C-alpha positions as CSV (number, residue, x, y, z in Angstrom):
1,M,93.5,59.3,-10.9
2,Q,94.0,62.2,-8.6
3,T,91.0,64.0,-7.1
4,T,90.7,67.7,-6.9
5,T,87.9,67.9,-4.3
6,A,88.2,68.0,-0.6
7,T,85.7,66.7,2.0
8,Y,85.6,68.1,5.5
9,N,83.8,67.0,8.7
10,I,82.3,70.1,10.4
11,R,81.3,69.9,14.1
12,V,79.3,72.8,15.5
13,E,78.5,73.3,19.1
14,T,75.5,75.6,19.7
15,C,74.9,78.0,22.5
16,D,72.4,75.5,24.1
17,F,75.1,72.8,24.1
18,K,73.8,70.8,21.2
19,V,76.2,69.3,18.7
20,I,75.6,69.3,14.9
21,E,77.9,67.3,12.7
22,F,77.9,67.3,8.9
23,Q,80.2,67.0,5.9
24,R,80.9,69.5,3.3
25,T,82.7,68.9,0.0
26,M,84.7,71.8,-1.6
27,P,85.6,71.8,-5.3
28,T,89.4,72.4,-4.6
29,K,91.9,70.6,-2.5
30,P,94.6,73.1,-1.2
31,T,98.2,71.9,-0.9
32,T,99.9,74.9,0.7
33,S,99.5,76.1,4.3
34,K,98.2,79.4,3.1
35,G,95.6,77.6,0.9
36,I,94.5,75.3,3.8
37,K,94.0,78.3,6.1
38,A,92.0,80.1,3.4
39,Q,89.8,77.0,2.8
40,N,89.2,76.6,6.6
41,N,88.3,80.3,6.9
42,K,85.9,80.0,4.0
43,L,84.2,77.0,5.7
44,K,84.0,78.9,9.0
45,Q,82.4,81.9,7.3
46,W,79.9,79.6,5.7
47,V,79.0,77.9,9.0
48,M,78.7,81.4,10.7
49,K,76.3,82.4,8.0
50,E,74.1,79.2,8.1
51,L,74.2,78.7,11.9
52,P,74.5,82.1,13.6
53,Y,73.9,80.6,17.1
54,Y,77.2,78.7,17.2
55,S,79.6,78.7,20.2
56,R,82.3,76.5,18.8
57,I,83.3,75.2,15.3
58,E,85.7,72.4,14.6
59,I,86.8,71.6,11.0
60,T,88.7,68.4,10.1
61,P,89.6,67.1,6.7
62,V,88.5,63.6,5.7
63,D,91.4,61.6,4.4
64,C,90.5,59.3,1.6
């Protein structure tokens, strides 16, 4: 059975050089390059809202 969810590892470096890593599962799994960019942008916007003191954000998909 094919899954329609996508899990991402998110690594955030804060202004005081601490690193926070966590995973986030999104309800859709994009297949086109435009969809992947939109999904990454959505994740970045979420991180910026939750952790406003970031200095760097890395998002990588988890391959199952």
